[in-house]
N, C-alpha and C positions, 0 to 999 in steps of 0.2 A: 324461363331462360330470366323474362323480364323479372323476376320477384329475386332470382340469385345475383341480375345487374345492382339490384335495388338495394338487398341487404349490404353487399359490396361495398356499394357507395356512401350504407349507413356507415358501415364500420370504418372508411377510411376518412369519412369528417369526423369522428367519435373520437377516434385516433389521433387524429388532427388538434381536436377542443383539449383532451387531456394534455397533449403536451404544450399548448399553450401556456393554460394553468400551473403545468408543473413550472414552465421557465418563469412565470409570473412570482408562483413563490420561490426561486432560486432566487430572484430577483430582491422580491421584498425580504429575504432573510429571516430567521426567528427573531422574536421579540427579546431585544437585549437586556441583562436585567444588569442596576451598578455595577463594578468593576468591585471586587472583592482585595480588599488588602490582607496580604500575608502576615502575620505577626506568630512572634514565638510563645512557647508553653507557657514559658516563667511568666513573660508579660500578660497574658492570658487570664495567669492565677492572681496576678498584681491588680488588675482590672474587675475581676469578681471580687475579690476583696474590698474593692474599694468601692463597688456599687454601680461600677461605670457599665458594666452589661447587662441590657433591655431583654433581648431574644435570642435563644441561640435553638440550633437543630443538628442533633449527632444521628452522623450515620454512619455507624463503624467507629474508626480508627480518627472519621473526619468532624470539625465541629465550623459551624458554619452560622453567624451571626450577626444579630447587629447592637452597636453604644446605643451609651443614653445619648448621643447625638447625633445617632442616624447613622453612622459610616458603617458599611459593609465589614466582615473581617472572616478571616479563614486561618486554623490549626490543626495539629494536628496531635493526639489525645495517645502520648508511650500508657495506652492500658492503664492508665488511675482510673481506680474504680470509685473512690473519693470524690472522684469530678462531681457528682451525679448531689452528695452530698450539698457540697458547697458551694452550688447555683442553687441549689433549694434553699440554703439559708441565707443567701443574697437577693431573694424574690426572682429568679431569673426565668421567665418563661422559658420554658424546656419543650422540643418539637424532636419525637424518636423517631427514624426510619430504618427499615431493615438495611443489612448492607449489601451492595447491589454482586449480585451471582456470577454475570460475569455476558447474561443473555443482551441487555439492554445494548452492549455496545454493537454485537453483531447487527442487532438489527437500526440502531441507527446506523449506520455504516452503509445495512443497503438500501432505509429511506434515505440518505443526504445519494447514492447511487442513483436514485432511481429513474430524478430525469435523464441525466445523461445517456442509462440504459434504456431510455422509451425515444432518446433522440436519433439512438443506433440505429433499430430495430426500426427508427420509419423512416429512415435513411436508406436502408433493406429493402425495404419495404418499395418505395419507389424505384432506386437500381432493378431491382427484378420488372417492375415493369416498364421499364424503357429498357430494358433488353429485345423488344419485338421488332428492332430494325428499326428506330425511327420514328416509330407510330405513337409516341406519349404518350405523356403519363397518363395511370388509370383508363388506357384503351382508345383517348379523342382520336387516335389516328386510321381505329380500326373500322372497314366497315359495318353498316348497319343494317345490310342486304340481310333479308331471311330467307331459307330455301324453304318454300312450300310446299308441303307434303300433304295434301289432304286425304287420309284415309276415310273418310267420311263427309258428304258435302260435293264431290269433287263435280267441277262443272267444266261439262263438255261443248261440241259444235248446236248438238242438241237443244242445250239451255238455251242459246245464242239463234233470234229470229228479224227479221226485218232486215240485215244489213246483211244478205245477201254476197254482193260484191267484197266487201271488206274479208268474208269466210273465205272464198275461195283464194286471192288472195295469201292469207296468212294458212291456208291448206296447206298451199306449194312447201311452205317455209316447215311445217309436219310432216309431211312426206318427205323432206328432203333429209331430215335429221333421224328419219325410222329406214330411210334405205338413198344415201349419200349417190351410191354406184348407180341410181336410174339416171341420174342428172350427168354424172362426171364424166360416163362413157362417153360422152357428146358434148363433152368441154365446160359444162355447165358447173361454175364456181356459188357455194353455199353463200344465199344475198349476210352480209352483213349486218344490218339493219333495217327495222320497220317502223316507222312514224304513224301514228293512229292519231287524225284532226280528224274534229269534232265539234260542236256543242254541247255542253254540259249535260248529264245523263242520258246518252246516246247510247252509253255500252261499250265506252271504250276501256276500260278497265275489267268488263264480264267477259269482254274477247279475249282479252290477254292472259284471264284463269283458263277460259275455255283451250285455247296454247297450250297450254300447262298442261291440263286433264288429257287434250287429244296424245300431246307430244311422247310423253312417256321421260321425258330426260329431265335431268333436276333443273329447277327453276325458282330462280332468285328473284325476286322483289324488293324495291327501294324506291321512296318519295325523294325527286327534287330539292327540294327543302331539307332531307335528312343531309346535304353534304358540306351544306354552309352552317360553319359556326364560326365566331367571334374568334379564335383565335388563327392567324395566317398562318395559310400549306396545311390545316387540317384537310380542308377538300379534297385536295391534290392527296395529298394521304391515303384518305379513303378508297379514291377511284382507282390507287394502286391496290388496294389493299383485297376492293371487290374484284379484280381482274384478276388478283391471283389466288383466292379463290377459284372462279369461274375454271383458270385453266387446269385447274386440279379435277374441276370433273367431267372437263368438256366432254363431249359435246352438251352442250347447255343453253338455255336462256337467261339473259338477263333482262327485267322488266322494269323502266323508270316509270312511273305517274308525275306528272305533271312536269314535266323535262323544263318547262320552262322558266321555274323558280333557279333553275343555271346553265341554261342554255341561249340565254336572251344576248344580246348581238354586242359584242367588246367596242366598248369606246364612245358608244351610243348615250353616256347618262351625261347629266348637266352639269358641269364642271368637272369632267372625269369619271371614269368609271370604275367598279368596283372589286380591285385586287386579290379579293380573297373566290370570289366567286368568278375573275375573271381566269385566275389559275387554275380553280376545279376545272372550269369550260375547256382551257386548254389540256390540262391532263386526261381529261376524254376524248379529248379530238386524238390524242397522240394513241392513247390506248386503243381505239378505235380502227385510225387506221395507219397508226405512226411505221416507223421504222421496225417496228416484233411485230410479226402479225400474230394476229390472235387466232387461232383456226378452230374454228367448232364453235365458235361463242357467237351466240346473234341476240343482240340488243333489240329490243323493243319499247316503244317509249308514247307517251300518248300527253296531248295538248290540247288546250282550244283557243290557243294566241300562239298559233305558227305564224304570224309577221309578226314578231318581237325577236321570232328565234335568229342566233347568228346561223350566214349562209353558206358558212365552213362547216358547218352541223350539216345541212341540208343535201350537200352535194352527195353525187353518184361513191361507193366506196364506203360510205358511212352510213347516210341512211338513205338505201337503197330505193324502197319504196314507199310512197307516203302514202297511206291507208285512209279514204276518206270514208268518216261515217257519219252520215248525214242521218237527220228528223226523216224518221220511217215513212213512207205513204201508206194510202189505205190497206193495199194488200198488207207489206209488213206491220202496219199498228194490228191487224187481224191475229196475224201468225204471234208478236208478240201479248197480246189478250190471251190466248190460246197456253201458252206458255206460265201465266202468272195466274192464269186461271184450274191450273191441273189440282193444285192440292184446295180449290174452294167449292163444297156443294154447292151446284146452279139450281134454278128450279127450271122448267125444264122452257121458259118464255124467255131463257137468255140465249144469243145469237148475238156473237162476237162480230159476226161482219156489220148486223145493228151499231154496234155501241164503238165499233172503230169509224164507222164514216159519222160517226157523230162526236167524235174527239180528234178533229184536221190539227195538227200544227201539235201533238203531243207526240213529246220524246219519249222514250223506253222507259226512264225513271216517272215519269208523270202518269204513263199507264201502270207501272206496280203502282201508285200510288192510288189513279182511282179505283184498280180491285180491290185495294186494301181498304180504303173510304166505305166501298160499296160493303163487304163485311161488318164490318166496324159498325155500319148503320142497322144492317140486319140483325149483327149479334143485339145490339142497346133494343130492337124491337121482340127481344125471343124468338125470333126464328130460327128455323130450322136449316134451311139452306135460302141460299141470293138471288134474291128475284132482280126481271128490269127492273123494275119500280126504283130497289136501292141503286142499281147503276145510274140510273136516269137519275136521280137525286142526287145523287156523289159527284157525276160528271157538273152537275150547275154548280155545286159546293166547291169543286177545282176550280173550275172558270167563271163563278162569279164571286164567290164566296159564303160564306155561310148564312141563312138567313138570319134577321134580326127580329123574328117575330114581337120580344117582348117588350122592344119602342115600341112608345106613347108617341103618338104624330097625332097632330092637331088635325082641324078637319080643314082649315083653309091649309094646312100643308100639303096634305095625301091629296087635297082637287090639284092642283098648283102641278104636284108629282106628278099625275096623270094625265091630262093634258101636258108637261113636256116632256115625255115617255112617248104618248101617242103622237106629239110632233114627228115625234123621230121615225116613229112605224110609218105614217104617213108618207113620207118622203122617202122613206128607202122603200115603200113598193109603186113608187109612183116616178121614180128616175130609172133612166135608163142604165142598163150595165150594174146594178145594183143586187146583190146578193140576198135571198130571199129571208124575210125575219122567221125567224125559229124560235123566240118568244120571249114576252116583255112582261113586266112585273113593276109592282110598286112596294113591295115588301122591301123592306130594309140591305141591304146584301155589305158584308164590307162596311166601306165608310159613304158608301153610296145610298141614296135614298130610295134609288129604282134605277133603271136599267132597261134596254134594251137590245136582243144578242141577234147576231145571224152568222148563218150557215155556210159557204160560197157550196156551189153545186156538184162542183170536183178538184181536185187538187190544181192550185193554182202558183207560179213561179213569177207572175210579174202584173202588172198594170197598166191597162191602156190608159191612156187621156182621158176619155169618157169614163170610165172609171173612178179615176182621180176628182174630175168633177164633179159627178154622182157624188162620191162619199161626202166631199165637202158641204154639197147641200145637204146629205144625213145628217152632219156633225152638227151647221147653221138649223136643223127641224127644231130643235128644243127651246133655242134663246127667240125663235121666230115666232111659236107656238104662245110662249109666256107677251109676245112684244102683243099680240094679235088680241088674248084672250082678256090680258087684266090690265093695259096699258103699258107706255112704255117708263109712267113712273114705279111700278110696279114690278119689274122685271129684278130676278134675286139675282145671287151670286150663282144658281145651279148650273148656270152656264160655263163655268171656268174653265173645267176640261175640258169639253169640247171646241171651245176657242182656244187653248194652248195645243192640241191634236191639228185643229185644222191647221195652226201656223205651221206647225212642223212638217205636213205632209205639204202646202203650199210653198215652202220657203225650201224642201228639197224638187218640189215642180221645177222650184229655177234656178235653182246653185247648183244642182246634181244633176235633173234629166231635161234641162236646153228646150221646156215647155214656155220657155219667153220669146217669143221673137225681139223683143225691144233690149233682153241683156244676150241672146244668142247662144252659141252651143259652145259656154265656157263652164267650166267643173269650179266653182268657189265656195265647194263645201270641204275641202283637202282638211281645215283647220279648226273643223268641228267636233274630229271625235280623238282620232289614235296620236299618240305623241310621238310613239315611233313607228313606222315604217321599214321592217326590214333592219337594213344599214343605214339607212341612210335619217337626219334627224328631219323633222318636218315643222319649220318655221311658219307662223303664223301669215296665211297668205297678205298679201296689203293690196286692199280693196281700196278703189280713190271715193272720194266722198262722193263722187256723183256718180259711179257705180253701187254703191251701196244705198245711197237715195233712188236709186233706178229700184234696185231687185227690193228696196221695201215699199216701194210704190206697185212692185207687179204681184207680191204677195197679196198686200192688202185687195189686188183688183179681183183675186182668183176668189179672196175670203167672199167680198164683195155681192163676185157673182153668185156664190153660192148659198150667200142669204136673199138676195131677188128670185133664186129657184124654188130657194124654199116657200119666200112667202108668197109666190105664187101658186105653188101646190096646196096650200094650206086652206089660200083663199079659193080656189078654184073646187079645191076637196073639203071644203068645210062639213058638210054633213057628216063624209064618211071620220072624218078627223073626231067631230063629233061624239059619235057612235063608239069608236076605238079608248076614247076618253073615259067613256061612262060606263063601260065595261070596266078598265080598270078599275073602277073605283068600286063594281059592284062585288068581281069577281077577284080583283088583286093583281091575278095571276092569267098571261092569255097565250096560248099556243100559235102558233103560225097559222092553222087551218081555224082557228075560231077565229083569228083577228079578220082571216078573209070568210067569214062565214058572217059576222057582224057586220060587216060592211055590206052582204049580200040582205040583211036583216034578221040572219038567225041566230036565235042567243044559245049559248054553252048550254046541255043539259047536265046540270049540276048545280047540287046547293052549294058545295065548299069546294077547294081547290083539291086536284087530285093529278099527284105527276103524269104526263103523259106517256102511253104507251107504247111499247116497241112498237116502232115504224110507224105511230100515229103523223107525228108529223118529222121526220130524219128527212134531208135531203139525201140524192144518191149518194154523194160524196160527199168529200172536204178536203180544206184545205187548210186555214187560216180563221180562227175563228174570231169573229169581230162580237166582241162584250165590251160592256161598261166599263169601262174603269171610273178609280176610285177618284173623284171632285178633290180639289183642293181645298172645300171647304166643307166642313162636315155638315152635313143638315142641307147640302145641293142639291138637289135631284141628280138621278146618274145621266151620265150621256152616251155618247158613241166611240169607242177604239179603232184607231186608224190602223189596217193591215200593212205590213211592211213593203214599200214599192218594189219597184225592179232592182235589182242593185248593178 
């Protein structure tokens, strides 16, 4: 279908190009020769005898030529055969051409009328295109919704895991389409719309495809951006055409992906709204719950920006159900991994539960990418099955970036990185409320020269004040380590990323979460993010200079307190810190268990780095991984990234 449309558009533009060329030729006209003077035959003979003729062209009974002074002339010969001899005797240059048979006139006529015929043909083509009820030339106003017919690769609810509540909500819609009388005899009405809300990668589109596979009814799919064009009124026309197609196939389902592209709040833009987009939204609202009912048509939409949608779109009667599709918990991650591992040959040591516990915060798309990366790593090593070691290495690559073992570091940089990361690790082991250290490495990954990764012991949805202050101390551990070991004059820019993350966390504690008695329980963070919140345009909050100064003072106080706590721990635990740093210099990468053993004086039993085995240092469960993020300065030691705080 797409190929036919492309060929059709190509032919249209080719015809238009030919038309323009023909019109250009018509305007230019043929190259005109000098006008010939008509002379009578007797005068022509006199000029020949007087030697006043330079050249002639004889074509049948007509002679055209040029006089000695360059004037063109034309005359008709009355069947005089002796004229050729007279011309030769006078030294005239003679050119003979055959007489015309009459066909040239017809072809000339056709060529002359060709531009007009082409213009008429193009006009007829446009008129036929415009006979579709005001849809616009070349189908601009036609709906781009595609009827999903998956004869192979059909997706069902068995292929969707980790979002049981969302599946239950949509399963009811499927049952309603299969057996409406089951609900109608109790007075129930079929829901008109379901809005899938969730972060990117959680499986909203996959869930909609599963609804199509389960329902067994026509399923139209379209993207929100397919409605909007540069021509005003096209989007509304496409909405009308889409619902016309749906009425012919009712009962059916229409799925609109990324509906926020067309469903943003009306009148919320700076300097006025977008007329074309707002007209499209108005038409969509009318079709969903307007004067004319559309029975048997269920609209399913997906978005990760519900805050910008128009309130009229979210009210009951339009999107009756708002189904949240969140990131999965540890149980959901295990189910998702099993789905993606179906077609992957696994080794006997692979345990999806262990992999799920080691991938906190991953979405469905992240888990699919993890399984794919593990399979690619096993294939590169010519393995026949994917082992747990491949999953462990793929997890580190996804969470921390690929290793850059080819990067050559000087001994001084390597030593500084080792003490920097050891500072993070030792502070993390000695502050209250901190998550266990999962791994520490000085092998460059991404843009960082080293990093320490922590994994929480359980799924977390908020952070306490003690955990936040401990987090600030951990973030300051690398900078304090450089100050103590190398002196303040030799401190590098390696803590730039740590300082940025600590500042964000401390500012959120003061301005959003009410952890400052001096500032109080006031939210000063509204102007930090979104420009639009629902229908209301949020203006930058007016903070007085005195309040801003107090906020900055509180942020500085919290960060300084973390710095002092890290300094105390590194001073008290200097021997443990030194042991971890020396272990990193020798082995480059240490697991959490190996770090604890080094503190006890037990060295790792290995010569080279081997990825940890399944379950060796995995925490019982996980929520959001704390991994080193890229530093602002390339070549600077890595730090630790903060976890998101409570909303």
